[in-house]
C-alpha positions in Angstrom: -17.8 20.6 5.0 -19.8 17.4 4.5 -19.5 14.4 6.8 -16.1 12.7 6.5 -16.6 9.0 5.7 -14.6 6.0 4.7 -15.2 5.3 1.0 -12.6 2.6 0.3 -10.7 0.0 2.3 -7.7 -1.8 0.6 -5.0 -4.2 1.5 -1.9 -5.1 -0.5 -1.0 -8.7 0.1 2.2 -8.6 -2.0 4.4 -5.5 -1.7 4.4 -3.5 -4.9 1.5 -5.3 -6.5 -2.1 -4.0 -6.8 -4.4 -3.9 -3.8 -7.6 -5.8 -3.0 -10.7 -3.8 -2.0 -12.4 -4.8 1.3 -15.8 -3.9 2.7 -15.0 -4.8 6.3 -11.6 -5.3 7.9 -10.7 -6.5 11.4 -8.5 -4.0 13.4 -6.2 -4.9 16.3 -4.1 -2.6 18.4 -0.6 -1.9 16.9 -1.3 -4.0 13.8 -1.7 -3.4 10.1 -4.7 -4.7 8.1 -4.5 -8.5 8.1 -2.2 -9.7 5.3 -1.3 -6.1 4.3 2.2 -6.4 2.7 2.5 -9.9 4.2 4.7 -11.0 1.3 7.5 -9.3 -0.7 9.6 -10.3 -3.7 13.3 -10.1 -2.7 15.4 -8.3 -5.3 18.9 -9.7 -4.7 20.1 -11.0 -1.4 18.6 -8.8 1.3 19.6 -10.8 4.4 16.0 -11.0 5.5 15.6 -13.8 8.2 12.1 -15.1 8.5 13.0 -16.4 12.0 13.9 -12.9 13.1 12.1 -10.5 10.8 12.9 -6.8 10.8 12.3 -3.8 8.7 14.3 -3.4 5.5 14.2 -0.4 3.1 11.9 -0.9 0.1 14.9 -1.0 -2.3 15.5 -4.5 -1.1 12.3 -5.7 -2.8 10.5 -5.3 -6.1 8.5 -2.1 -5.8 6.8 0.5 -7.9 9.4 3.3 -7.4 11.9 1.2 -9.5 9.7 -1.5 -11.1 6.8 0.3 -12.7 5.7 -2.8 -14.7 4.3 -4.2 -11.4 1.3 -2.0 -12.2 0.5 -4.2 -15.2 -0.1 -7.2 -13.1 -3.4 -8.1 -11.4 -3.6 -10.4 -8.4 -6.0 -12.6 -6.6 -5.0 -13.8 -3.1 -6.9 -16.3 -0.9 -6.0 -15.8 2.7 -7.2 -19.2 3.7 -5.2 -21.3 1.2 -2.5 -18.5 0.8 -2.9 -19.1 -3.0 -1.8 -16.3 -5.2 -2.9 -15.9 -8.8 -1.2 -13.3 -11.1 -2.8 -12.2 -14.3 -1.9 -9.8 -17.1 -4.4 -8.4 -19.6 -6.9 -10.8 -18.3 -4.8 -13.9 -18.7 -3.4 -15.9 -15.8 0.4 -15.9 -16.0 1.3 -17.6 -12.7 -0.3 -19.1 -9.7 0.6 -21.2 -6.6 0.1 -21.6 -2.9 2.7 -19.5 -1.1 2.9 -22.0 1.7 4.5 -24.6 -0.6 7.9 -24.6 -2.2 6.5 -25.6 -5.5 3.8 -22.9 -5.4 6.4 -20.2 -4.6 8.7 -21.6 -7.3 6.0 -21.1 -10.0 5.6 -17.5 -9.0 9.3 -16.9 -8.6 10.0 -18.4 -12.1 7.5 -16.0 -13.7 9.0 -13.0 -11.8 12.5 -14.0 -12.9 11.5 -13.9 -16.5 9.1 -11.0 -16.4 11.5 -8.7 -14.5 14.8 -10.1 -15.7 16.2 -6.6 -16.5 15.3 -5.3 -13.1 16.6 -8.1 -10.9 19.9 -8.1 -8.9 19.7 -11.8 -8.2 17.3 -14.7 -8.1 13.9 -13.4 -6.9 12.6 -15.0 -3.7 9.2 -14.7 -2.1 9.7 -13.5 1.5 7.2 -14.0 4.4 7.3 -14.2 8.2 4.1 -14.8 10.2 2.9 -11.5 11.6 5.5 -9.4 9.7 4.5 -6.6 7.3 6.9 -5.4 4.6 5.7 -1.8 5.0 7.6 1.3 4.0 7.7 2.3 7.6 9.2 0.2 10.4 6.2 0.4 12.7 2.9 -1.4 12.0 0.7 1.4 10.7 -2.5 1.9 8.7 -2.2 4.3 5.8 -5.0 6.9 5.2 -5.5 9.2 2.2 -8.0 12.0 1.9 -9.6 12.1 -1.6 -10.0 15.9 -1.4 -6.2 16.1 -1.0 -5.8 13.9 -4.1 -8.0 16.2 -6.0 -6.1 19.3 -4.8 -2.8 17.6 -5.8 -4.3 16.9 -9.2 -4.9 20.6 -9.7 -1.2 21.3 -8.8 0.1 18.8 -11.4 -2.6 19.8 -13.9 -4.4 16.5 -14.3 -6.9 14.3 -12.5 -5.0 11.7 -10.4 -6.2 8.2 -9.8 -6.2 7.8 -5.9 -4.8 4.3 -6.4 -1.4 5.9 -7.1 -1.2 6.6 -3.4 -1.7 3.0 -2.2 -3.6 3.8 1.0 -5.4 1.3 3.2 -8.2 3.8 4.0 -9.6 6.4 1.7 -11.8 9.1 3.1 -14.0 11.8 1.5 -15.7 14.9 2.9 -12.7 16.4 4.6 -11.2 19.6 3.1 -7.9 19.1 1.3 -4.8 18.9 3.5 -6.7 19.3 6.8 -5.9 15.7 7.8 -2.4 17.0 8.6 -4.0 18.8 11.5 -4.7 15.4 13.0 -1.0 14.7 13.5 -0.3 13.5 17.1 -4.1 13.5 17.8 -6.6 10.8 18.2 -9.3 10.0 15.6 -12.2 7.7 15.9 -14.5 5.6 13.7 -17.4 3.5 15.0 -15.8 3.3 18.4 -12.3 2.4 17.1 -9.5 4.7 18.1 -6.4 5.6 16.2 -3.5 8.0 16.8 -2.1 9.9 13.8 1.7 9.3 14.0 3.2 10.9 10.8 2.6 12.3 7.4 3.4 10.2 4.3 6.5 11.4 2.4 6.1 10.6 -1.3 8.6 9.1 -3.7 8.5 8.4 -7.4 6.2 5.4 -7.0 3.2 7.8 -7.2 4.3 8.9 -10.6 3.4 5.5 -12.0 -0.1 5.4 -13.5 -1.8 2.3 -12.0 -3.7 1.7 -15.2 -1.0 2.1 -17.8 2.2 1.5 -15.7 3.6 4.6 -17.4 5.6 7.2 -15.4 3.5 10.2 -16.5 3.8 12.8 -13.7 6.3 14.3 -11.3 4.0 14.6 -8.2 6.6 14.8 -5.4 8.5 17.5 -7.3 5.3 19.4 -8.0 4.2 19.3 -4.4 7.6 20.5 -3.2 7.5 23.4 -5.6 3.9 24.4 -4.8 3.7 23.6 -1.1 7.3 23.2 0.2 6.8 19.5 1.1 6.1 16.2 -0.7 3.7 14.8 1.8 0.3 13.2 0.9 -1.4 10.9 3.4 -1.0 10.1 7.0 -0.1 7.0 9.1 -2.4 5.7 11.9 -1.5 3.6 14.9 -4.5 1.4 15.9 -5.3 1.9 19.6 -8.3 -0.5 19.9 -9.9 -3.6 18.5 -13.0 -3.8 16.2 -14.0 -3.5 12.6 -13.7 -0.8 10.0 -16.3 -0.7 7.3 -16.9 1.3 4.1 -19.4 4.0 4.9 -18.4 4.6 8.5 -17.7 8.2 9.5 -14.3 9.2 10.8 -13.4 12.3 12.8 -11.0 13.7 15.3 -11.8 12.6 18.8 
């Protein structure tokens, strides 16, 4: 086995949209990556209250499991100004500062037209300071092993783009599936400590090709038939403060 290292770090500022690569990310205990899933697009009235934010199931928002065309949209997000730019096929289609009503309105107007057939009501950009619209209620960091992605590709009979699995941390150099042995154990990277809290149960979102936005696989079904589960990836709880960087090694403590 080669040395296990971090090869990609990614955050997803807007739930369901593409991620942004990072070289260095600040880690704090019991927190996600800064601005990871900090915003979501409400699909119909969810009852979300920014003054008292709580976890909602992903069906309340636009997301790839149901709204595959999100994969056709590229984003650029500036965390200082909170400005979001959305482009499609290299052309900017909407932009605005998410801190202003007019900025949000421009994005919402575009979403209302672009996803008219998918919406259950007027789309609304949701945000609450410090809240993450993650698929899990707790604030976690999502890790995927590239060797496991390669092994899953062999099961489904094609190479799989790791971006399908929308992880925050991608590692390489660890044998496929052995990250599951870290469950309930502590792992470390450059002095940072994490506890592995759960495996990632996969839904149809991973069947959407991130390049074409086509549903071209049945990965959860194939995993279940071959392995008796549909899990790929693990969730980490940050236990200490510091920085993760691409190239750092990572291992069980």
